[in-house]
Structures are given as structure tokens and as C-alpha cells.
C-alpha positions in Angstrom: 2.4 -20.9 6.5 2.1 -17.4 5.1 3.3 -14.7 7.6 1.4 -11.9 5.8 3.9 -11.8 2.9 2.3 -11.1 -0.4 3.2 -14.1 -2.6 0.9 -14.1 -5.5 -0.1 -10.9 -7.3 -1.7 -10.6 -10.8 0.8 -8.0 -12.0 3.7 -7.6 -9.6 6.5 -10.0 -8.7 8.0 -10.2 -5.2 11.4 -11.8 -5.2 13.2 -12.7 -2.0 16.7 -11.3 -1.7 18.9 -11.7 1.4 17.3 -11.0 4.8 18.0 -7.5 6.2 17.1 -5.6 9.3 15.5 -2.1 9.4 13.7 0.0 12.0 10.1 1.2 11.8 9.0 3.7 14.4 11.8 2.6 16.6 11.2 -1.1 16.4 13.4 -3.6 14.6 12.0 -5.6 11.7 13.3 -7.8 9.0 12.5 -8.0 5.3 14.2 -9.0 2.0 16.7 -6.7 0.4 15.3 -5.0 -2.7 11.7 -5.6 -1.9 9.5 -2.5 -1.5 9.5 -1.3 2.1 5.7 -1.5 2.2 5.9 -5.3 1.4 8.2 -5.9 4.3 5.9 -3.9 6.6 2.8 -5.7 5.3 4.6 -9.1 5.9 5.3 -7.9 9.5 1.6 -7.2 10.1 1.7 -3.4 9.6 -1.5 -2.5 7.8 -1.7 1.3 8.5 1.1 3.2 6.7 -0.1 6.7 7.5 -3.1 8.8 8.3 -4.7 11.2 5.9 -3.4 14.8 6.6 -6.9 16.4 6.7 -9.1 14.0 8.6 -6.6 11.6 10.2 -8.1 8.5 8.5 -5.9 5.4 8.3 -4.2 4.7 4.9 -2.8 1.3 3.9 -0.9 -0.4 1.1 -3.1 0.6 -1.9 -1.7 1.1 -5.4 1.8 -0.5 -5.0 3.1 1.4 -8.0 3.9 4.9 -6.6 0.8 6.5 -8.0 -1.1 7.4 -4.9 0.0 9.0 -1.7 -1.3 6.4 0.8 2.2 5.1 1.7 4.2 8.3 2.2 6.7 7.9 5.0 9.9 9.4 6.3 12.9 7.2 5.3 16.3 7.9 6.6 15.2 11.5 7.3 13.6 12.1 3.9 9.9 12.8 4.0 7.3 11.9 1.4 9.0 8.7 0.3 6.6 6.3 -1.4 7.4 3.1 0.4 5.4 1.0 -2.1 8.3 1.5 -4.6 11.3 2.4 -2.4 13.6 -0.7 -2.2 14.5 -2.0 1.2 18.2 -1.8 2.3 20.0 -3.0 5.4 19.7 -0.5 8.3 17.0 1.8 6.9 15.2 4.0 9.4 11.5 4.2 8.4 9.0 6.3 10.3 5.3 7.0 10.1 4.9 10.4 8.6 2.6 12.9 10.3 1.0 15.4 8.0 3.0 16.6 5.0 6.3 15.6 6.5 9.3 17.7 7.7 12.7 17.6 6.2 15.3 17.2 8.9 18.5 19.3 9.0 21.6 17.7 7.6 19.7 15.3 5.3 
């Protein structure tokens, strides 16, 4: 049974590394080490990655190559991370980014 994980794609490969835990908006999730954060979120049923800054419209997993800005999130305190290409690591703290993002002190 497919749990929402992207398995077949005409261009990209999604290899499964070891399972790791990470948090997204304060909730614990699991994914595979080295896969794009957006893939792990998609597999967990997260379809909205952010809202457009101007009109607040939902944005999802779109280009998957770091070309658009539909997947910008705050990762470990760093705003504007393109989670479609940022590789998942154990213990990452991923948050939905509001607007253009704010850099936290000491990061």
C-alpha cells in the first residue's frame, strides 16, 4: 500500500535511506535520511507547504528541483530553505514559513 510516498517519477529518483525523525510545525514525523524534506512531508500527507506572501493562497510540492518558491520553509532556524531539494537529516526542525521569513538570532 502506498502511504503517499512518491515512488515513480519520470525524471527523479527517490531512494530510501535509514528512517529518521524530524519535527514539522511542532509535530513529529518520520522520513528517509537524504530524501528531500518535501518528499517526507508529502508521504506524511502534508500537501500545503506554504501560502503565497501576497494573497495567502496555498502552495504545494511543485517543481521538485529548487527552481520555484512554492516550498520555502524555515529549517533549523534558517528561512527560505527550498525543501524540495534540502536533504532530510535526523532531528531537523521544519516550520511553515509565513511571508518572506525571519532569520532568528544566533542562527
